[in-house]
Backbone as CSV, one residue per row, in Angstrom:
resi,resn,N_x,N_y,N_z,CA_x,CA_y,CA_z,C_x,C_y,C_z
1,MET,-72.480,-0.757,-21.979,-71.402,-1.142,-23.014,-70.676,-0.004,-23.490
2,ALA,-71.461,1.181,-23.735,-70.797,2.430,-24.327,-70.142,2.910,-23.269
3,HIS,-70.584,2.914,-21.837,-69.889,3.390,-20.577,-68.516,2.756,-20.527
4,GLN,-68.483,1.416,-20.818,-67.453,0.544,-20.397,-66.331,0.949,-21.690
5,VAL,-66.749,1.232,-22.811,-65.616,1.617,-23.795,-65.150,2.967,-23.623
6,VAL,-65.985,3.825,-23.054,-65.487,5.074,-22.633,-64.414,5.093,-21.588
7,ILE,-64.530,4.074,-20.530,-63.539,4.025,-19.378,-62.366,3.358,-19.808
8,GLU,-62.533,2.521,-21.060,-61.269,1.725,-21.472,-60.386,2.644,-22.395
9,LYS,-61.057,3.817,-22.965,-60.313,4.785,-23.750,-59.700,5.709,-22.895
10,PHE,-60.409,5.852,-21.773,-59.748,7.085,-20.730,-58.557,6.293,-20.106
11,HIS,-58.628,5.052,-19.882,-57.303,4.219,-19.344,-56.170,4.386,-20.163
12,GLU,-56.782,4.234,-21.354,-55.737,3.995,-22.765,-55.130,5.441,-22.630
13,GLN,-55.682,6.389,-22.639,-55.054,7.794,-22.807,-54.143,8.141,-21.603
14,VAL,-54.577,7.779,-20.225,-53.808,7.953,-19.086,-52.499,7.235,-19.234
15,GLN,-52.561,5.834,-19.607,-51.440,4.962,-19.784,-50.566,5.629,-20.757
16,ARG,-50.992,6.252,-22.055,-50.104,6.805,-22.762,-49.212,8.068,-22.456
17,LYS,-50.096,9.017,-21.655,-49.519,10.128,-20.884,-48.609,9.601,-19.979
18,THR,-48.780,8.775,-19.107,-47.868,8.270,-18.050,-46.597,7.894,-18.874
19,LEU,-46.629,7.097,-19.899,-45.451,6.697,-20.611,-44.530,7.558,-21.267
20,ALA,-45.377,8.649,-21.996,-44.842,9.893,-22.513,-43.948,10.714,-21.483
21,THR,-44.739,10.901,-20.318,-43.903,11.738,-19.012,-42.711,11.017,-18.698
22,CYS,-42.649,9.690,-18.533,-41.730,8.859,-17.968,-40.585,9.295,-19.072
23,CYS,-40.843,8.831,-20.461,-40.005,9.083,-21.283,-39.100,10.496,-21.233
24,GLU,-40.199,11.584,-21.135,-39.563,12.961,-21.106,-38.713,13.129,-19.895
25,ASP,-39.196,12.467,-18.692,-38.519,12.770,-17.457,-37.080,11.979,-17.563
26,LYS,-36.922,10.922,-18.268,-35.720,10.076,-18.360,-34.787,10.965,-19.264
27,SER,-35.445,11.506,-20.338,-34.455,12.321,-21.450,-33.941,13.487,-20.407
28,CYS,-34.942,14.363,-19.845,-34.484,15.659,-18.895,-33.353,15.023,-18.006
29,GLU,-33.598,13.775,-17.341,-32.447,13.397,-16.330,-31.204,13.100,-17.000
30,ILE,-31.073,12.539,-18.162,-29.973,12.260,-18.975,-29.372,13.469,-19.350
31,THR,-30.057,14.484,-19.860,-29.558,15.753,-20.232,-28.959,16.503,-19.106
32,ALA,-29.509,16.513,-18.044,-29.091,17.014,-16.789,-27.685,16.544,-16.305
33,MET,-27.561,15.081,-16.389,-26.514,14.419,-15.973,-25.382,14.862,-16.874
34,ARG,-25.612,15.046,-18.247,-24.539,15.312,-19.095,-24.051,16.764,-18.796
35,GLU,-25.139,17.612,-18.521,-24.622,19.022,-18.223,-23.872,19.086,-16.824
36,SER,-24.322,18.271,-15.884,-23.525,18.150,-14.578,-22.078,17.828,-14.801
37,HIS,-22.001,16.658,-15.752,-20.607,16.148,-16.199,-19.739,17.211,-16.679
38,GLY,-20.368,17.965,-17.724,-19.691,18.975,-18.474,-19.155,19.914,-17.678
39,ARG,-19.866,20.466,-16.587,-19.304,21.461,-15.576,-18.333,20.832,-14.804
40,VAL,-18.439,19.953,-14.181,-17.502,19.380,-13.516,-16.017,19.040,-14.065
41,LEU,-16.196,18.471,-15.351,-15.024,18.216,-16.094,-14.216,19.517,-16.555
42,TRP,-14.967,20.579,-16.859,-14.290,21.809,-17.263,-13.784,22.494,-16.039
43,ILE,-14.089,22.364,-14.748,-13.751,22.711,-13.736,-12.297,21.842,-13.284
44,VAL,-12.334,20.473,-13.400,-11.043,19.899,-13.137,-10.088,20.128,-14.196
45,LEU,-10.499,20.306,-15.348,-9.628,20.440,-16.469,-8.792,21.746,-16.281
46,ALA,-9.559,22.887,-15.941,-8.872,24.222,-15.631,-7.695,23.881,-14.480
47,ILE,-8.156,23.398,-13.363,-7.359,23.150,-11.999,-6.048,22.209,-12.756
48,ASN,-6.029,21.321,-13.511,-5.058,20.574,-13.733,-4.181,21.226,-14.713
49,ALA,-4.691,21.975,-15.808,-4.064,22.800,-16.612,-2.837,23.851,-15.851
50,VAL,-3.695,24.425,-14.780,-3.041,25.381,-13.945,-1.762,24.524,-13.285
51,MET,-2.136,23.722,-12.734,-1.182,22.975,-11.783,-0.019,22.215,-12.549
52,PHE,-0.368,21.908,-13.862,0.907,21.444,-14.519,1.830,22.621,-14.853
53,LEU,1.414,23.679,-14.997,2.130,25.121,-15.291,3.192,25.216,-13.711
54,VAL,2.392,25.232,-12.951,2.839,25.658,-11.477,3.884,24.364,-11.110
55,GLU,3.618,23.189,-11.077,4.409,22.069,-10.743,5.641,21.732,-11.897
56,GLY,5.297,22.206,-12.925,6.382,22.018,-13.982,7.504,22.964,-13.729
57,TRP,7.250,24.381,-13.504,7.950,25.326,-13.224,8.940,25.111,-11.836
58,ALA,8.035,24.581,-10.805,8.637,24.280,-9.726,9.646,23.096,-9.787
59,GLY,9.257,22.292,-10.556,10.072,21.012,-10.577,11.475,21.311,-11.340
60,LEU,11.494,22.026,-12.197,12.581,22.666,-12.953,13.484,23.412,-12.139
61,LEU,12.767,24.173,-11.260,13.684,25.075,-10.346,14.376,24.266,-9.189
62,ALA,13.630,23.385,-8.646,13.862,22.518,-7.477,14.657,21.196,-7.953
63,HIS,14.865,21.036,-9.425,15.484,19.719,-9.717,14.881,18.416,-9.074
64,SER,13.635,18.507,-8.976,12.639,17.576,-8.510,12.053,16.515,-9.481
65,THR,12.499,15.358,-9.398,11.829,14.283,-10.361,10.436,14.038,-9.949
66,SER,10.189,14.036,-8.685,8.665,13.840,-8.239,7.853,14.900,-8.723
67,LEU,8.226,16.208,-8.517,7.358,17.324,-8.916,7.122,17.248,-10.636
68,LEU,8.353,16.926,-11.164,8.170,16.982,-12.691,7.388,15.726,-13.177
69,ALA,7.372,14.642,-12.443,6.518,13.445,-12.690,4.819,13.913,-12.404
70,ASP,4.796,14.706,-11.378,3.282,14.974,-10.982,2.753,16.082,-12.107
71,ALA,3.657,16.893,-12.341,3.503,17.793,-13.240,3.081,17.217,-14.847
72,LEU,3.739,16.235,-15.114,3.232,15.547,-16.253,2.019,14.832,-16.186
73,ASP,1.800,14.337,-15.000,0.381,13.735,-14.740,-0.687,14.684,-14.944
74,MET,-0.201,15.881,-14.273,-1.270,16.873,-14.352,-1.563,17.139,-15.919
75,LEU,-0.599,17.486,-16.619,-0.969,17.489,-18.213,-1.637,16.484,-18.701
76,GLY,-1.234,15.118,-18.322,-2.216,14.106,-18.863,-3.558,14.095,-18.422
77,ASP,-3.800,14.488,-17.028,-4.993,14.498,-16.741,-6.087,15.475,-17.415
78,ALA,-5.168,16.659,-17.738,-5.972,17.739,-18.575,-6.443,17.173,-19.916
79,LEU,-5.540,16.547,-20.481,-5.778,15.849,-22.032,-7.063,14.882,-21.655
80,VAL,-6.678,14.062,-20.416,-7.909,13.074,-20.287,-9.472,13.703,-20.150
81,TYR,-9.498,14.810,-19.348,-10.652,15.374,-19.161,-10.982,15.986,-20.609
82,GLY,-10.050,16.378,-21.392,-10.442,17.072,-22.599,-11.201,15.905,-23.557
83,PHE,-10.432,14.754,-23.401,-11.194,13.559,-24.190,-12.663,13.278,-23.553
84,SER,-12.618,13.232,-22.262,-14.040,13.078,-21.584,-15.129,14.105,-21.998
85,LEU,-14.683,15.248,-22.152,-15.862,16.325,-22.773,-16.100,16.058,-24.065
86,PHE,-15.047,15.645,-24.935,-15.436,15.321,-26.470,-16.506,14.428,-26.689
87,VAL,-16.497,13.277,-25.693,-17.336,12.020,-25.759,-18.471,12.306,-24.876
88,LEU,-18.659,13.302,-24.208,-19.662,13.549,-23.108,-21.178,13.243,-23.635
89,ALA,-21.349,13.663,-24.739,-22.754,13.400,-25.379,-22.985,12.393,-26.515
90,ARG,-21.786,11.541,-26.474,-21.730,10.553,-27.569,-22.098,9.399,-26.988
91,SER,-22.011,8.227,-28.105,-22.465,6.939,-27.644,-21.640,6.103,-26.649
92,ALA,-22.005,4.995,-26.006,-21.161,4.421,-25.133,-19.965,3.785,-25.668
93,ARG,-19.966,3.490,-26.950,-18.806,2.964,-27.824,-17.841,4.229,-28.016
94,TRP,-18.086,5.375,-28.101,-17.157,6.476,-28.263,-16.750,6.698,-26.677
95,GLN,-17.518,6.524,-25.763,-16.940,6.598,-24.380,-15.760,5.569,-24.104
96,ALA,-16.071,4.197,-24.665,-15.271,3.234,-24.446,-13.900,3.703,-25.198
97,GLY,-14.008,4.274,-26.458,-12.774,4.522,-27.241,-12.004,5.628,-26.462
98,ALA,-12.902,6.614,-25.765,-11.968,7.672,-25.005,-11.385,7.005,-23.804
99,ALA,-11.980,6.032,-23.302,-11.342,5.332,-21.970,-9.971,4.548,-22.528
100,LEU,-10.021,3.958,-23.654,-8.983,3.472,-24.245,-7.876,4.291,-24.528
101,ALA,-8.127,5.562,-25.047,-7.052,6.570,-25.232,-6.494,7.153,-24.032
102,LYS,-7.362,7.335,-22.930,-7.085,7.799,-21.594,-6.066,6.532,-20.819
103,GLY,-6.430,5.362,-21.031,-5.480,4.265,-20.550,-4.155,4.320,-21.400
104,GLY,-4.274,4.787,-22.610,-2.828,4.767,-23.306,-2.019,5.574,-22.569
105,PHE,-2.650,6.930,-22.386,-1.957,7.995,-21.692,-1.475,7.675,-20.398
106,MET,-2.321,7.147,-19.613,-1.917,6.588,-18.293,-0.558,5.618,-18.268
107,LEU,-0.605,4.822,-19.312,0.399,3.613,-19.657,1.669,4.429,-19.863
108,ALA,1.596,5.512,-20.905,2.824,6.099,-21.432,3.424,7.050,-20.150
109,PHE,2.381,7.640,-19.381,3.217,8.625,-18.333,3.835,7.566,-17.166
110,GLY,3.114,6.431,-17.116,3.812,5.412,-16.144,5.127,4.966,-16.457
111,LEU,5.244,4.599,-17.777,6.448,4.384,-18.179,7.542,5.289,-18.019
112,GLY,6.948,6.639,-18.478,8.007,7.844,-18.182,8.301,8.017,-17.051
113,VAL,7.614,7.777,-16.024,8.212,8.029,-14.415,9.109,6.967,-14.067
114,LEU,8.737,5.737,-14.622,9.514,4.588,-14.411,11.139,4.848,-14.942
115,GLY,11.014,5.330,-16.291,12.332,5.684,-16.891,13.181,6.824,-16.164
116,GLU,12.330,7.708,-15.624,12.908,8.935,-14.896,13.467,8.443,-13.407
117,ALA,12.881,7.436,-12.965,13.531,6.931,-11.825,14.565,6.067,-11.969
118,LEU,14.654,5.391,-12.941,15.853,4.548,-13.311,16.914,5.573,-13.583
119,TYR,16.770,6.707,-14.432,17.827,7.529,-14.618,18.532,8.075,-13.407
120,LYS,17.604,8.328,-12.306,18.062,9.172,-11.165,19.113,8.005,-10.518
121,VAL,18.887,6.856,-10.527,19.618,5.932,-10.062,21.088,6.107,-10.431
122,PHE,21.476,6.347,-11.635,22.694,6.525,-12.141,23.322,8.031,-12.185
123,HIS,22.155,9.000,-12.298,22.507,10.284,-12.261,21.863,11.152,-10.984
124,PRO,22.175,10.821,-9.586,21.385,11.175,-8.563,21.699,12.686,-8.360
125,VAL,20.415,13.536,-8.153,20.521,15.071,-7.934,19.639,15.283,-6.694
126,MET,20.211,16.081,-5.707,19.682,16.508,-4.479,18.351,17.527,-4.807
127,PRO,17.255,17.192,-4.748,16.207,18.194,-4.980,16.173,19.385,-3.844
128,GLY,15.298,20.349,-4.252,15.129,21.302,-3.454,13.694,20.986,-2.689
129,VAL,13.991,20.487,-1.328,12.961,19.800,-0.521,11.959,20.967,-0.111
130,GLU,12.192,22.300,0.094,11.273,23.254,0.506,10.351,23.387,-0.530
131,THR,10.865,23.751,-1.690,9.902,23.760,-2.962,9.092,22.740,-3.130
132,MET,9.526,21.572,-3.076,8.773,20.240,-3.106,7.798,20.089,-2.222
133,GLY,7.922,20.676,-0.931,6.907,20.691,0.283,5.826,21.563,-0.035
134,ILE,6.141,22.718,-0.433,5.178,23.959,-0.809,4.323,23.564,-1.914
135,VAL,5.021,23.412,-2.990,4.083,22.949,-4.171,3.486,21.708,-4.075
136,GLY,4.124,20.800,-3.395,3.434,19.373,-3.241,2.024,19.671,-2.575
137,GLY,2.113,20.514,-1.596,0.968,20.658,-0.759,-0.233,21.474,-1.452
138,ILE,0.348,22.269,-2.358,-0.693,23.060,-3.239,-1.271,22.159,-4.243
139,ALA,-0.728,21.265,-4.600,-1.146,20.335,-5.701,-2.139,19.137,-4.978
140,LEU,-1.754,19.028,-3.807,-2.659,18.177,-2.929,-4.059,18.615,-2.678
141,ALA,-4.008,19.911,-2.265,-5.031,20.625,-2.083,-6.085,20.591,-3.237
142,ALA,-5.431,21.189,-4.476,-6.073,21.136,-5.767,-6.631,19.833,-6.247
143,ASN,-5.722,18.694,-6.024,-6.502,17.362,-6.361,-7.409,17.091,-5.628
144,LEU,-7.476,17.383,-4.185,-8.648,17.140,-3.255,-10.061,17.562,-3.783
145,VAL,-9.847,18.889,-4.243,-11.145,19.659,-4.928,-11.588,18.808,-6.022
146,CYS,-10.947,18.388,-6.899,-11.132,17.417,-8.057,-11.663,16.061,-7.738
147,PHE,-11.003,15.435,-6.753,-11.437,14.204,-6.206,-12.967,14.300,-5.711
148,PHE,-13.390,15.430,-4.974,-14.498,15.384,-4.434,-15.496,15.903,-5.294
149,LEU,-15.232,16.702,-6.538,-16.147,17.035,-7.489,-16.443,15.728,-8.393
150,LEU,-15.410,14.792,-8.702,-15.808,13.603,-9.410,-16.468,12.419,-8.723
151,TYR,-16.264,12.545,-7.299,-16.515,11.198,-6.589,-18.029,10.827,-6.730
152,ARG,-18.967,11.813,-6.777,-20.412,11.524,-6.961,-20.764,11.034,-8.285
153,HIS,-19.786,11.210,-9.282,-20.171,10.845,-10.610,-19.455,9.450,-11.222
154,ARG,-18.744,8.976,-10.129,-17.832,7.775,-10.499,-18.514,6.544,-11.147
155,GLY,-19.764,6.479,-10.700,-20.595,5.407,-11.317,-21.487,5.524,-12.116
156,ASP,-21.305,6.744,-12.912,-22.435,7.161,-13.900,-22.350,6.406,-15.066
157,ASN,-20.863,6.115,-15.506,-20.487,5.453,-16.635,-19.022,5.295,-16.804
158,LEU,-18.534,4.497,-17.981,-17.159,4.221,-17.883,-16.455,5.357,-17.968
159,ASN,-16.754,6.308,-18.729,-16.122,7.633,-19.062,-15.631,8.278,-17.548
160,MET,-16.770,8.457,-16.851,-16.490,9.242,-15.701,-15.864,8.522,-14.501
161,SER,-16.104,7.006,-14.613,-15.322,6.053,-13.760,-13.676,6.133,-14.028
162,SER,-13.391,6.161,-15.180,-11.972,6.121,-15.328,-11.387,7.495,-15.151
163,THR,-12.165,8.506,-15.349,-11.697,9.961,-14.853,-11.677,10.165,-13.495
164,TRP,-12.343,9.385,-12.824,-12.456,9.398,-11.277,-11.239,8.825,-10.752
165,LEU,-10.991,7.512,-11.495,-9.702,6.865,-11.159,-8.433,7.566,-11.396
166,CYS,-8.233,8.479,-12.611,-7.130,9.202,-12.582,-6.867,10.129,-11.272
167,SER,-8.094,10.936,-10.785,-8.002,11.708,-9.698,-7.839,11.053,-8.529
168,ARG,-8.061,9.827,-8.239,-7.599,9.135,-7.103,-6.238,9.045,-7.173
169,ASN,-5.692,8.461,-8.242,-4.218,8.360,-8.497,-3.334,9.583,-8.134
170,ASP,-4.005,10.757,-8.515,-3.150,11.991,-8.487,-3.090,12.292,-6.916
171,LEU,-4.031,11.909,-6.003,-3.803,12.162,-4.377,-2.778,11.392,-4.002
172,ILE,-2.633,10.101,-4.472,-1.549,9.101,-3.913,-0.556,9.523,-4.407
173,ALA,-0.291,10.141,-5.723,1.055,10.596,-6.042,1.437,11.997,-5.530
174,ASN,0.336,12.865,-4.931,0.574,14.070,-4.384,1.272,13.789,-2.947
175,VAL,0.667,12.798,-2.227,1.205,12.196,-1.031,2.677,11.788,-1.152
176,GLY,2.897,11.107,-2.267,4.124,10.572,-2.496,5.232,11.715,-2.720
177,VAL,4.844,12.566,-3.278,5.606,14.147,-3.528,6.180,14.599,-1.966
178,LEU,5.063,14.506,-1.064,5.542,15.002,0.183,6.228,14.190,0.945
179,LEU,6.005,12.880,0.874,6.856,11.756,1.460,8.321,12.005,0.892
180,ALA,8.413,12.156,-0.330,9.751,12.362,-0.920,10.537,13.383,-0.501
181,ALA,9.875,14.619,-0.306,10.204,15.817,0.334,10.799,15.654,1.690
182,GLY,10.028,15.090,2.593,10.316,14.680,4.028,11.439,13.938,4.028
183,GLY,11.563,12.759,3.358,12.544,11.641,3.221,13.911,12.154,2.555
184,SER,13.849,13.207,1.729,15.176,13.732,1.207,15.653,14.705,2.242
185,TYR,14.737,15.406,2.909,15.199,16.320,3.838,15.906,15.764,5.117
186,LEU,15.327,14.578,5.525,15.849,13.976,6.782,17.187,12.999,6.456
187,LEU,17.062,12.581,5.293,18.368,11.603,5.125,19.185,12.282,4.237
188,VAL,19.110,13.430,3.725,19.900,14.289,2.888,20.271,13.289,1.667
189,SER,19.314,13.039,0.844,19.627,11.969,-0.138,18.515,12.203,-1.089
190,GLY,18.892,11.774,-2.409,18.006,11.840,-3.287,17.190,10.428,-3.796
191,TRP,17.488,9.587,-2.948,16.871,8.268,-2.922,15.474,8.235,-2.807
192,PRO,14.711,8.897,-1.869,13.287,9.044,-1.646,12.745,9.417,-2.893
193,ASP,13.256,10.345,-3.604,12.647,10.709,-4.871,12.399,9.461,-5.819
194,ILE,13.678,8.862,-5.806,13.733,7.661,-6.826,12.588,6.756,-6.461
195,ILE,12.388,6.488,-5.072,11.554,5.396,-4.684,10.169,5.761,-4.822
196,VAL,9.825,7.110,-4.517,8.572,7.515,-5.027,8.208,7.598,-6.566
197,GLY,9.074,8.000,-7.420,8.955,7.575,-8.739,8.621,6.421,-9.274
198,ALA,9.376,5.277,-8.531,8.999,3.868,-8.862,7.661,3.449,-8.418
199,ILE,7.274,4.023,-7.106,5.729,3.607,-6.759,4.860,4.302,-7.647
200,ILE,4.859,5.650,-7.806,4.125,6.534,-8.791,3.906,5.604,-10.145
201,ALA,4.977,5.137,-10.748,5.096,4.344,-12.049,4.298,3.196,-11.860
202,SER,4.477,2.491,-10.768,3.788,1.030,-10.843,2.155,1.249,-10.640
203,LEU,1.950,2.388,-9.746,0.426,2.849,-9.772,-0.243,3.159,-10.968
204,PHE,0.436,3.996,-11.771,0.070,4.395,-13.155,-0.035,3.222,-14.056
205,LEU,1.051,2.379,-13.917,0.966,1.051,-14.902,-0.303,0.115,-14.517
206,SER,-0.439,0.041,-13.214,-1.572,-0.814,-12.850,-2.903,-0.287,-13.262
207,SER,-3.144,1.004,-12.935,-4.348,1.562,-13.365,-4.582,1.806,-14.817
208,ALA,-3.533,1.969,-15.760,-3.704,2.059,-16.969,-3.961,0.682,-17.772
209,LEU,-3.596,-0.331,-16.925,-4.146,-1.716,-17.424,-5.446,-2.059,-17.127
210,ASN,-5.999,-1.488,-16.169,-7.217,-1.843,-15.652,-8.197,-0.830,-16.547
211,VAL,-7.844,0.384,-16.849,-8.487,0.963,-17.691,-8.630,0.642,-19.270
212,LEU,-7.557,0.113,-19.727,-7.267,-0.556,-21.015,-8.419,-1.753,-20.879
213,SER,-8.278,-2.629,-20.056,-8.858,-3.948,-20.111,-10.598,-3.593,-20.007
214,GLN,-10.907,-2.454,-19.365,-12.197,-2.373,-19.216,-12.887,-1.705,-20.623
215,ALA,-11.811,-0.681,-21.168,-12.361,-0.147,-22.418,-12.440,-1.398,-23.705
216,ILE,-11.501,-2.396,-23.564,-11.448,-3.191,-24.575,-12.862,-4.126,-24.553
217,ARG,-13.078,-4.491,-23.225,-14.089,-5.353,-23.088,-15.273,-4.574,-23.342
218,ALA,-15.611,-3.231,-23.282,-16.589,-2.442,-23.580,-16.684,-2.434,-25.178
219,LEU,-15.660,-2.196,-25.802,-15.716,-2.106,-27.236,-16.059,-3.569,-27.907
220,ARG,-15.655,-4.540,-27.318,-16.016,-5.976,-27.874,-17.644,-6.377,-27.579
221,THR,-18.156,-5.753,-26.432,-19.408,-6.114,-26.123,-20.413,-5.992,-27.370
222,PRO,-20.519,-4.857,-28.042,-21.562,-4.764,-29.080,-21.296,-5.877,-30.320
223,LEU,-19.953,-6.172,-30.439,-19.623,-7.055,-31.476,-20.014,-8.598,-30.970
224,ALA,-19.776,-8.906,-29.794,-20.266,-10.155,-29.260,-21.974,-10.371,-29.279
225,SER,-22.482,-9.101,-28.889,-23.853,-9.149,-29.246,-24.468,-9.274,-30.473
226,ALA,-23.895,-8.638,-31.581,-24.187,-8.779,-32.864,-23.897,-10.210,-33.562
227,ALA,-22.910,-10.692,-32.898,-22.489,-12.192,-33.341,-23.684,-13.181,-33.015
228,HIS,-24.489,-12.946,-31.932,-25.428,-13.753,-31.477,-26.822,-13.457,-32.148
229,LEU,-26.967,-12.348,-32.913,-28.035,-12.095,-33.549,-28.369,-12.911,-34.882
């Protein structure tokens, strides 16, 4: 009988140690994931901040709507990554709030690009296609780096998912700038710039609505759960 009691106590101690180790490992895993997110976000934040200055300066020199729009997108992404870093160690509700703010930025920039495209319809300007091609290529390379850095974290949480979505949109916008440069060169016209601006605006507006809907749904989920209690 005493032998059986000793065995039961031994199994109980082993079970407690196993549970404690499991919790400790999970805590370490979460901490490591947050540290990994932080490193990636700081890198892509720096890349986008630098490219905002480069593309903005080049867009002004080349009178290119596409480059200016892409530069503003870079600025928006830099602000978005700043929000992501702010909520990195916070609750899921904080992350949903950050996603809501990011969706608002995306919506604002989408409307801004659409307005610029409409303005160019009535005030056409032939952009500097050489500058568009060179700087557009550099921006594409920079965003490819950001895309692959964020790709492996896209499913970690809502915050990283919406951040990766911004990076994906950047690649499409970069390709659009290059197409606008080639089209303007071949047609000797500013219309490719206008068309690319409209496409980028549509993409941003669609993505913004998607991020906003996910964020609103995430913010409402705790309220719905509390109502059933």
